[in-house]
C-alpha positions in Angstrom: 172.8 131.4 68.2 169.1 132.1 69.0 167.8 135.5 68.2 167.7 137.9 71.2 164.6 139.6 69.9 161.3 138.2 68.6 160.5 138.4 65.0 157.6 140.5 63.8 155.4 137.5 63.3 156.1 136.3 66.8 155.4 139.7 68.2 152.0 139.8 66.4 151.1 136.3 67.7 152.0 137.4 71.2 150.0 140.6 70.9 147.0 138.7 69.7 147.2 136.3 72.6 147.5 139.3 75.0 144.4 141.0 73.5 142.5 137.8 73.5 143.3 137.3 77.2 142.2 140.9 78.0 139.0 140.5 76.0 138.2 137.3 77.8 138.4 139.1 81.1 136.1 141.9 80.1 132.8 141.9 82.0 133.9 138.8 83.9 132.8 140.4 87.2 129.3 140.9 85.9 128.5 137.2 86.3 128.6 137.7 90.1 125.7 140.1 89.8 123.6 138.1 87.4 121.1 135.5 88.2 118.3 133.4 86.7 115.4 131.7 88.3 117.6 129.1 90.0 120.6 131.3 91.1 121.2 132.0 94.7 123.9 134.6 95.4 126.8 133.5 97.6 126.9 135.2 101.0 130.7 135.1 101.3 131.1 136.7 97.8 129.1 139.9 98.1 131.5 141.9 100.3 134.5 141.5 98.1 132.6 142.0 94.9 131.0 145.3 96.1 134.5 146.5 97.1 135.9 145.5 93.7 133.2 147.2 91.8 133.5 150.4 93.9 137.3 150.5 93.3 136.8 149.9 89.5 134.3 152.6 89.3 136.5 155.0 91.2 139.5 154.4 89.1 137.6 154.5 85.8 135.6 157.6 86.4 136.2 160.0 89.2 133.1 162.0 88.4 131.0 159.1 89.6 131.6 160.4 93.1 129.2 163.3 92.3 126.3 161.0 91.6 123.2 162.2 93.5 122.9 160.0 96.6 119.1 160.0 96.2 118.8 158.8 92.6 117.8 155.3 91.9 120.5 153.6 89.8 118.8 150.3 89.4 120.9 149.1 86.5 120.0 145.6 85.4 122.8 143.5 84.0 122.1 140.9 81.3 121.3 137.6 83.1 124.1 135.0 83.0 123.5 131.4 84.0 126.2 130.8 86.5 125.2 127.2 86.9 126.2 126.4 83.3 129.8 125.1 82.9 130.2 127.3 79.8 130.6 130.3 82.1 133.4 128.7 84.2 136.4 129.5 82.0 137.7 132.4 84.1 137.9 130.5 87.3 139.1 132.2 90.5 138.8 131.4 94.2 135.6 133.4 94.7 133.8 131.8 91.8 135.0 128.4 93.0 133.7 128.9 96.5 130.4 130.1 95.1 129.9 127.1 93.0 131.0 124.6 95.7 128.5 126.1 98.1 125.7 126.0 95.6 126.6 122.5 94.3 126.0 121.2 90.8 122.6 122.1 89.3 121.0 119.7 86.8 118.2 119.9 84.3 114.9 118.3 85.1 115.2 114.5 84.6 112.1 114.6 82.4 113.4 117.3 80.1 114.3 116.5 76.5 117.9 117.1 75.4 118.7 118.5 71.9 119.7 116.1 69.2 122.9 116.3 67.1 122.7 117.6 63.6 124.3 114.5 62.1 122.4 111.5 60.6 122.5 109.6 63.9 120.6 112.3 65.8 122.0 111.2 69.1 121.5 113.2 72.3 122.4 113.1 76.0 120.2 111.2 78.3 119.6 111.6 82.1 120.2 107.9 82.6 123.9 108.7 82.5 123.5 110.5 85.9 123.2 107.0 87.5 126.2 104.7 87.9 125.3 100.9 87.9 127.6 98.8 90.0 128.2 95.1 89.3 126.2 94.0 92.4 123.1 95.8 91.0 123.3 98.9 93.2 122.9 102.4 91.7 124.9 105.5 92.7 124.3 109.0 91.7 127.1 110.7 89.6 126.5 114.0 91.3 129.8 115.3 89.7 128.3 115.0 86.2 126.7 118.3 84.9 125.2 119.2 81.5 125.7 122.5 79.7 122.6 123.7 77.9 124.5 126.4 76.1 127.2 124.0 74.6 125.2 120.7 74.6 128.1 119.0 76.4 128.7 117.3 79.7 131.4 118.3 82.2 132.9 116.9 85.4 132.0 119.4 88.1 135.0 118.7 90.4 137.6 118.4 87.7 136.4 121.6 86.1 136.8 123.5 89.4 139.9 121.8 90.8 141.9 120.6 87.8 145.7 120.8 87.6 147.6 122.5 84.8 148.3 119.3 83.0 144.8 117.9 83.1 143.7 117.7 79.4 140.6 115.5 79.7 137.6 116.8 77.8 135.3 116.5 80.8 137.5 119.0 82.7 138.1 121.4 79.9 136.0 121.8 76.7 133.3 119.3 77.5 132.4 115.9 76.1 129.8 115.4 73.3 130.5 111.9 71.9 127.1 110.5 72.9 127.9 107.1 71.3 130.9 106.5 73.6 129.8 108.5 76.6 129.1 105.4 78.7 132.7 104.1 78.3 134.2 107.5 78.8 132.3 108.1 82.1 133.4 104.7 83.5 137.0 105.4 82.7 136.9 108.9 84.1 135.3 108.1 87.4 138.2 105.7 88.1 140.9 108.1 87.0 143.4 109.2 89.7 143.1 112.9 88.7 139.3 112.7 89.1 139.5 111.1 92.5 141.9 113.9 93.6 139.6 116.6 92.5 136.7 114.8 94.2 138.6 114.8 97.4 139.3 118.6 97.1 135.6 119.3 96.4 134.3 117.2 99.3 136.8 118.7 101.7 135.9 122.3 100.8 132.2 121.5 100.9 132.5 120.1 104.4 134.4 123.2 105.5 131.5 125.4 104.2 129.0 123.2 106.0 130.9 123.6 109.3 131.4 127.3 108.7 135.2 126.9 109.0 136.4 128.6 105.9 139.4 131.0 106.1 137.2 134.0 105.5 134.7 133.2 108.3 134.7 136.7 109.7 134.0 138.2 106.3 131.3 135.6 105.7 129.6 136.6 109.0 129.8 140.2 108.0 128.2 139.5 104.6 125.4 137.4 106.2 124.7 140.4 108.4 124.6 142.6 105.3 122.2 140.2 103.6 119.8 140.3 106.5 119.9 144.1 106.4 118.9 144.2 102.8 116.2 141.5 103.3 114.8 143.6 106.1 114.7 146.7 103.9 112.9 144.8 101.2 110.5 143.3 103.7 109.4 146.8 104.8 109.1 148.0 101.2 106.8 145.1 100.4 104.6 145.8 103.4 104.4 149.5 102.5 103.5 148.6 98.9 100.7 146.4 100.2 99.4 149.0 102.5 99.3 151.8 99.9 97.7 149.6 97.3 95.0 148.3 99.7 94.0 151.9 100.5 94.2 153.1 96.9 96.8 155.7 97.7 99.2 157.1 95.1 102.9 156.1 95.3 104.9 158.8 93.6 105.1 162.6 93.8 106.9 165.3 91.9 110.4 163.8 92.5 112.0 160.6 93.8 114.5 162.0 96.2 114.7 161.3 100.0 114.0 164.2 102.4 112.6 166.5 99.7 109.1 168.0 99.5 106.4 166.3 97.4 108.4 163.1 96.9 105.3 161.0 97.2 103.6 158.7 99.7 106.0 155.9 99.3 109.2 157.8 100.1 107.4 159.8 102.7 106.4 156.7 104.6 109.9 155.4 104.2 111.2 158.5 105.9 108.7 158.1 108.7 109.8 154.5 109.3 113.3 155.7 109.5 112.4 157.7 112.6 111.4 154.6 114.6 112.8 151.5 112.7 116.5 150.7 113.1 116.8 148.8 109.8 115.3 151.6 107.8 117.2 154.2 109.8 120.5 152.5 108.9 119.4 152.3 105.2 118.6 156.0 105.1 121.9 156.9 106.8 123.8 155.0 104.1 121.9 156.9 101.4 122.6 160.3 103.1 126.3 159.5 103.6 126.7 158.4 100.0 127.8 154.9 101.0 125.3 153.3 98.6 123.9 154.4 95.3 121.5 151.6 94.7 118.9 152.0 97.4 116.0 150.1 95.8 113.4 152.8 96.3 112.8 153.9 92.8 109.6 153.7 90.8 111.0 150.7 88.9 111.3 148.7 92.1 107.9 149.8 93.2 106.4 148.5 90.0 108.3 145.3 90.3 107.0 144.7 93.8 103.5 145.5 92.8 103.6 143.1 89.9 105.1 140.3 92.0 102.5 140.7 94.7 99.7 140.8 92.2 101.1 137.8 90.3 101.2 135.8 93.5 97.5 136.6 94.3 96.5 135.9 90.7 98.3 132.6 90.6 96.5 131.5 93.7 93.1 132.6 92.2 93.7 130.7 89.0 94.8 127.6 91.0 91.5 127.8 93.0 89.5 128.1 89.8 91.2 125.1 88.2 90.6 123.1 91.4 86.9 124.0 91.2 86.8 123.0 87.5 83.4 124.7 86.7 83.4 128.5 86.7 81.3 131.5 85.4 82.5 134.8 84.0 81.1 138.2 84.9 81.9 141.0 82.4 81.1 144.7 82.6 82.5 147.7 80.8 83.0 151.3 81.6 85.2 154.2 80.3 88.0 155.3 82.6 89.3 158.8 83.2 91.6 158.7 80.2 88.6 157.8 78.0 89.6 154.2 77.5 87.1 151.4 77.6 87.9 149.0 80.5 86.2 145.6 80.8 86.2 144.1 84.2 86.7 140.3 84.3 85.3 138.6 87.4 85.2 134.8 87.8 82.7 132.9 90.0 83.4 129.4 91.2 82.7 127.0 94.1 85.9 127.2 96.2 86.6 123.8 97.5 90.1 124.7 98.8 89.0 126.7 101.8 88.8 123.8 104.3 88.7 120.0 104.2 84.9 119.8 104.9 83.4 123.1 103.8 82.9 124.8 100.4 81.9 128.4 99.6 80.9 130.3 96.6 83.5 133.0 95.7 83.8 135.6 93.0 87.4 136.6 92.2 88.6 139.7 90.3 91.2 138.8 87.7 92.0 142.0 85.7 90.8 145.0 83.7 90.9 144.5 79.9 91.4 147.5 77.7 89.1 147.0 74.7 89.0 149.0 71.6 86.3 147.1 69.9 83.1 147.1 72.0 81.0 145.1 69.6 79.9 141.6 70.6 82.7 140.0 68.5 85.4 142.3 69.9 84.4 141.6 73.5 84.1 137.9 72.8 87.6 137.8 71.3 89.0 139.6 74.3 87.4 137.2 76.7 88.6 134.2 74.7 92.2 135.5 74.6 92.4 136.1 78.4 90.9 132.7 79.1 93.6 131.1 77.0 96.4 133.2 78.7 95.1 132.0 82.1 94.9 128.4 80.8 91.2 128.2 81.7 89.3 125.8 79.5 86.3 127.5 78.0 84.6 124.1 78.0 84.4 124.3 81.8 82.5 127.6 81.6 79.0 127.1 83.1 77.7 130.6 83.4 77.8 134.1 81.9 76.8 137.2 83.7 76.4 140.5 81.9 74.3 143.6 82.0 71.4 144.2 79.6 73.5 145.9 77.0 72.8 144.9 73.4 76.4 144.0 72.7 76.3 141.6 75.7 72.9 140.0 75.7 72.2 140.2 71.9 70.6 137.0 70.6 72.2 137.3 67.2 75.7 138.9 67.6 76.0 139.4 71.4 78.7 138.0 73.6 76.4 135.5 75.2 75.4 134.1 71.8 79.0 133.7 70.6 80.0 131.9 73.8 77.0 129.6 73.6 78.0 128.7 70.0 81.3 127.4 71.5 79.9 126.0 74.7 76.1 125.5 75.0 76.5 124.8 78.7 77.6 128.3 79.5 74.2 129.5 80.6 73.6 133.3 80.2 72.0 135.1 83.1 71.0 138.8 82.7 72.0 140.7 85.8 69.2 140.6 88.3 69.9 144.1 89.7 69.9 145.6 86.2 66.7 143.8 85.4 65.1 145.3 88.5 66.3 148.7 87.5 64.7 148.3 84.1 61.4 147.2 85.7 61.3 150.5 87.6 62.3 152.4 84.5 59.4 150.8 82.6 57.0 151.8 85.5 58.2 155.4 85.5 57.8 155.6 81.7 54.3 154.0 81.7 52.4 157.3 82.1 53.1 161.0 81.9 52.2 161.6 85.6 54.9 159.2 86.7 57.5 161.1 84.7 56.3 164.4 86.1 56.6 163.1 89.7 60.3 162.3 89.4 60.9 165.6 87.6 59.5 167.5 90.7 61.8 165.5 93.0 64.8 166.5 91.0 63.7 170.1 90.8 63.6 170.3 94.6 67.1 169.0 94.9 68.5 171.3 92.1 66.8 174.4 93.6 68.4 174.0 97.1 71.8 172.6 95.9 72.6 175.4 93.5 74.0 177.6 96.3 75.2 177.3 99.9 72.8 180.0 101.1 69.8 178.0 99.9 71.2 174.8 101.3 71.6 176.6 104.6 67.9 177.5 104.6 67.1 173.8 104.0 69.3 172.7 106.8 67.7 175.2 109.2 64.3 173.7 108.5 65.5 170.1 108.8 67.7 170.7 111.8 65.5 168.4 114.0 65.8 165.6 111.5 69.0 163.5 111.7 70.3 161.6 108.7 67.8 162.9 106.1 68.5 165.4 103.4 67.6 165.9 99.8 69.5 163.8 97.3 69.8 163.8 93.6 68.1 161.1 91.5 70.4 158.3 90.3 70.3 157.8 86.6 71.4 154.1 86.7 70.3 152.7 90.1 66.5 153.3 90.1 65.9 151.5 93.4 68.3 153.9 95.1 65.8 156.7 94.3 64.1 155.8 97.5 66.7 157.8 99.3 65.6 160.9 97.3 62.0 160.4 98.1 62.4 159.5 101.8 62.9 163.1 103.2 59.9 164.3 101.1 57.7 161.4 102.2 58.3 161.9 106.0 58.8 165.6 106.2 56.8 167.4 103.5 55.7 170.2 105.8 59.3 171.1 106.7 60.3 171.1 103.0 57.3 173.4 102.2 58.4 175.8 105.0 61.9 175.7 103.5 60.5 176.7 100.1 58.5 179.5 101.6 61.5 180.8 103.5 63.5 180.7 100.3 60.8 182.6 98.4 60.6 185.2 101.0 64.4 185.7 101.3 65.3 189.1 99.8 68.7 187.8 98.7 67.1 185.1 96.5 66.9 186.0 92.8 63.6 186.3 91.1 63.8 183.0 89.2 64.6 181.0 92.3 61.7 182.8 94.2 59.3 181.9 91.4 60.5 178.3 91.4 60.2 178.0 95.1 56.7 179.4 95.1 55.7 177.1 92.3 57.0 174.0 94.0 55.4 174.9 97.4 52.0 175.8 96.0 51.5 173.6 93.0 53.4 170.5 94.0 53.9 169.9 97.8 50.4 171.3 98.5 48.9 169.2 95.8 47.2 166.1 97.1 47.9 164.2 93.9 51.6 164.7 94.4 51.4 163.4 98.0 49.4 160.4 96.8 52.0 159.5 94.1 54.8 159.9 96.7 53.1 157.4 99.0 52.8 154.9 96.1 56.4 155.2 94.9 57.9 155.0 98.3 56.2 151.7 99.0 57.2 150.2 95.6 60.8 151.5 95.7 61.2 150.3 99.2 60.2 146.7 98.3 62.4 146.6 95.1 65.4 148.1 97.0 65.4 145.4 99.6 65.5 142.6 96.9 68.1 144.5 94.9 70.4 144.8 97.9 69.9 141.1 98.6 70.9 140.1 95.0 74.2 142.0 95.2 75.6 139.5 97.7 78.7 137.7 96.4 77.6 134.2 97.3 74.0 134.7 96.2 72.5 131.5 94.5 69.7 130.9 92.1 67.4 129.2 94.5 67.4 132.2 96.9 67.0 134.7 94.0 63.9 132.8 92.6 62.5 132.8 96.1 63.0 136.6 96.6 61.6 137.4 93.1 58.5 135.3 93.7 58.0 137.2 97.0 58.4 140.5 95.3 55.9 139.6 92.6 53.4 138.4 95.3 53.9 141.8 97.0 53.1 143.7 93.8 50.0 141.5 93.1 48.8 142.0 96.7 49.6 145.8 96.5 47.4 146.0 93.3 44.5 144.9 95.4 45.0 146.9 98.6 47.7 149.4 97.7 45.4 152.2 96.5 43.5 152.3 99.8 46.8 152.2 101.8 48.2 155.0 99.7 45.1 157.1 100.2 45.5 156.7 104.0 49.2 157.7 103.9 48.5 160.7 101.6 45.6 161.8 103.8 48.0 161.8 106.9 50.5 164.0 105.0 47.8 166.3 103.8 46.4 166.8 107.3 49.9 167.5 108.6 50.3 170.2 106.0 46.9 171.6 106.5 45.5 171.0 103.0 42.3 169.3 101.9 42.9 165.5 101.2 41.0 165.5 97.9 41.8 165.2 94.3 41.1 168.2 92.1 38.1 167.7 89.9 38.9 168.7 86.3 36.2 170.0 84.0 35.3 167.5 81.3 35.6 169.0 77.9 32.6 167.9 75.7 33.6 167.3 72.1 31.1 168.3 69.4 29.6 165.2 67.7 29.2 164.9 64.0 25.7 164.1 62.6 26.7 160.7 61.3 28.9 159.7 64.4 27.7 156.9 66.6 26.8 158.3 70.0 27.8 155.9 72.7 27.7 156.3 76.5 31.1 157.5 77.5 32.2 156.4 81.0 33.2 159.3 83.2 35.3 158.7 86.3 35.6 160.7 89.3 39.0 162.3 90.1 39.8 159.5 92.6 38.7 156.7 90.3 40.6 158.3 87.4 43.8 158.3 89.6 43.3 154.7 90.4 42.6 153.6 86.8 44.9 155.9 84.9 47.9 156.0 87.3 47.9 153.4 90.1 46.8 150.4 88.1 48.9 151.4 85.1 52.3 151.4 86.9 51.5 148.3 88.9 50.4 146.3 85.9 53.4 147.5 84.0 55.6 146.2 86.8 54.0 142.8 86.8 54.3 142.4 83.0 57.9 143.6 83.1 58.8 141.1 85.8 57.5 138.3 83.6 59.4 139.5 80.6 62.8 140.3 82.2 63.1 137.2 84.5 62.3 134.5 82.1 65.8 132.9 82.4 65.2 132.3 86.1 62.0 130.3 85.2 64.2 128.1 83.0 66.6 127.6 85.9 63.7 126.6 88.1 62.5 124.1 85.6 66.0 122.5 85.1 67.5 122.8 88.6 64.4 123.3 90.8 64.4 119.8 92.2 67.9 120.5 93.7 66.8 123.6 95.6 65.3 121.6 98.5 65.7 117.8 98.6 63.2 117.5 101.4 60.5 119.2 99.2 61.6 117.4 96.0 59.0 115.4 94.2 58.1 112.3 96.2 57.4 110.4 93.0 60.3 108.4 91.8 59.2 108.7 88.2 59.1 112.5 88.4 62.5 112.7 90.1 63.9 110.4 87.4 62.6 112.6 84.7 64.2 115.7 86.3 67.5 113.9 86.5 67.3 112.8 82.8 66.4 116.3 81.8 69.3 117.7 83.7 71.6 115.3 81.9 70.5 116.6 78.6 70.9 120.2 79.7 74.5 119.6 80.8 75.4 117.6 77.7 77.7 118.9 74.9 79.5 116.9 72.3 78.1 113.6 73.7 79.6 114.2 77.1 77.5 115.3 80.1 78.4 116.6 83.6 76.0 114.1 85.2 74.5 110.7 84.4 70.7 110.9 84.9 70.1 107.4 86.2 73.1 107.6 88.6 72.1 111.0 89.8 68.6 109.7 90.5 70.0 106.9 92.7 72.3 109.3 94.5 69.6 111.8 95.3 67.3 109.1 96.6 70.0 108.1 99.0 70.8 111.6 99.9 67.2 112.3 100.9 67.5 109.5 103.5 71.0 110.2 104.9 71.1 114.1 104.9 71.4 115.6 108.4 68.4 117.5 109.5 68.6 121.1 108.7 70.8 120.6 105.6 68.3 121.9 103.0 70.1 124.6 101.0 72.3 123.6 98.1 75.4 124.9 99.7 74.7 122.8 102.8 74.0 119.7 100.7 77.3 120.3 98.9 79.2 120.5 102.2 77.7 117.1 103.2 78.7 115.6 99.9 82.3 116.8 100.3 82.4 115.3 103.7 81.4 112.0 102.2 84.3 112.1 99.8 83.5 110.5 96.4 80.3 108.8 97.4 78.0 111.0 95.3 80.0 112.1 92.2 77.0 113.0 90.0 75.2 115.0 92.8 78.6 116.7 93.5 78.8 117.9 89.9 75.1 118.9 89.7 75.2 121.1 92.8 78.5 122.7 91.8 77.1 123.7 88.4 74.0 125.1 90.2 76.0 127.2 92.6 78.5 128.4 89.9 75.8 130.2 87.8 76.0 133.9 88.5 72.9 136.0 89.3 74.2 139.6 89.1 77.2 141.6 88.0 77.6 143.5 91.3 81.2 142.3 91.7 82.1 143.9 88.4 80.4 147.1 89.4 82.3 147.1 92.6 85.5 146.8 90.7 84.7 150.0 88.9 84.6 151.8 92.2 88.2 150.7 92.8 89.0 151.7 89.2 87.8 155.3 89.8 89.8 155.5 93.0 93.0 154.1 91.5 93.0 155.7 88.1 91.9 159.3 88.9 92.5 162.5 87.0 95.9 162.9 88.8 97.0 159.4 87.7 95.4 159.2 84.3 98.6 158.2 82.5 99.0 155.0 84.6 99.9 151.9 82.5 97.5 149.1 82.1 99.9 146.7 83.9 100.3 148.9 86.9 96.5 149.5 87.0 95.8 145.7 87.1 98.4 145.2 89.8 97.1 147.8 92.1 93.4 146.8 91.4 94.3 143.2 92.3 95.9 144.2 95.6 93.0 146.5 96.5 90.1 144.2 95.5 91.6 140.9 96.7 93.2 142.2 99.8 92.2 139.2 101.9 94.4 137.0 99.6 97.2 139.5 99.7 97.5 139.0 103.5 98.2 135.3 102.9 101.2 135.9 100.7 104.5 134.6 102.1 107.0 137.5 102.2 110.0 135.2 102.5 109.3 133.4 99.3 108.5 136.8 97.6 111.9 138.2 98.6 113.6 135.0 97.3 111.7 135.4 94.0 112.6 139.1 93.8 116.3 138.2 94.3 116.2 135.6 91.5 114.3 137.5 88.9 117.2 139.7 87.7 120.8 140.5 88.5 120.9 142.6 91.7 123.6 145.0 92.9 123.1 143.9 96.5 122.6 140.5 98.1 119.2 139.3 99.1 119.8 135.5 99.2 
């Protein structure tokens, strides 16, 4: 008779099987919440899964009911590839429906498959996806799927709909005998069990397509739930974009709905809930405790910021690669947390804007935190970021830096190290910085010039030190609109014209303000003494008025050119034209400027009631030694001394400084000047041919040149004949060449290189303005990644407006496992 009770060994075997079954079911439900880049969550699955998860959580831990409804529990599960057959062992109806609706997912046909470890080194091939019929036709074996995790192939329909007795490898453990796979697939696709499973698969797939499944009502409810969550995420993305574009902070002291000081992000979410039905419903669920994962935490904010910034950055990099040639603009500044930030801006000819037009654009890419500010350290940082962006340094055609020694150094500077790698990366010192240095050289050329700006700063400091003194100044300037005293800029010398302007046009009112301040009994003795000194010894000094007339004219001329150079699409030809005009102005002012300044100073002196005359100083006669040669010393009058020792000194210093600091633009004119205006180009064919040959050598590196000289010569001769009237500027010529497709390839390259070269680092300086707004003293602990994301959204806000929110939501849903359904 058989035993009524199992033996100990049999009990142990049974216990092991039971434990193995329990362990195999652990965490099985997590696969429904996990996704990779290709996973799309099933709409008919979400409702049941959420209910199951809620019930499991309730039964396992009753204390979870006390979770604060306002805390963000954005728990990320480990991603599971639900498309891989290795994860289909615990099959149930919900998983089967999900997979049928998604369909089989294959690897890219061009992908390489891993080889076996044996001597044969065989591997699976994508050719097995195609079935060849005897009549020559080809059919797709859409049921055949490959498991990357197991390196095996499976039958999609048999794996999902197999019967208990089906023992084929393609339906169970997978098939890996690559030598005999062809025969096995042929026998399997004619098998009766395979055909039965195919019929079940196709029937269920059709029912899904016709929306006639048994759980149709549940499916409609889940679709509605999906649209709700997509609507919530859409509003969050729009809010992130708005806050970033206006440089506003996101977070506050806490992250709880309807509490004080919870930050701008949650505050605006609450405001939307008063008018928007979708957000109103979302907030109601949070308040009632119906949901715990409300996707409003700082982690979600950071993720949305990075996704938006990545979309914009990807578009910028695509534009740069399409343009091929590009220039880099670098500038450094310390931030509020005393870290050195290097701004990276790229300039290129954007050919993707429209089919027939091009434009010169400068794009901000990121801030680089640099610890080594030497030329080598900055060069390595630049090289690393270009590699990470997959931009070829060989296509670099321009470098734009300020006049710092670590940047422009001829031995160890960044520009020298880049030129060693790519000699065609032409270095251009910033035009605006060079103009500032010209003015700085002028101001330091003589002691009287230094004294003049010291007096201007003393005037500002005297009145700005207290509100009572500033009120006295305002009372005397109440009839003047838009003018007031301003401090001297230490970096932007051309902007000092704003400090001189109120003194230049209203010296009498400023003198009255100083007199009132000196007579005010509430003013302390030091301020009274300073006010009297400035009024008597400076504003009533004809020499000071004369110097002010000179500096105002010169600063005004330089300021106009400096503003012009700061334009984003400024090109070399226009810069050279403006600089030549400025030099001509200085040369002409050297001839007639002294007389004009005397007239202006006399008008101001008459207005103030002082004598328009320079003070004659007594000439000190030095005792001569008996053996010293006595020569006739030239003595000048006070007026002539002012002309020789002051006026001519600063103007001559300016002219010499212009020549020294703008030598690179003379090189550009020599190499590219014949492209500035084709109509005015040399009429001699021989001269034009020499220019084209020279440009070929300039743009040659490693035996390869961007242009062929003789072909460029032929193309330019043809262009001179066919160009429309009025198309004179390089950008206009380039637009015409683009319209003519590939008819002028060498001219196309030459003009693109010309327009790519940068002329100033104004875009980098403007990015620092955003840096100071974004990373202020209240947000000094901001991470570098978040800083770059917010800076990208703020600076390139025009490109942010072009981002497709629908694709962004799909990308957000696919990046990680989500507790709710977005797709």
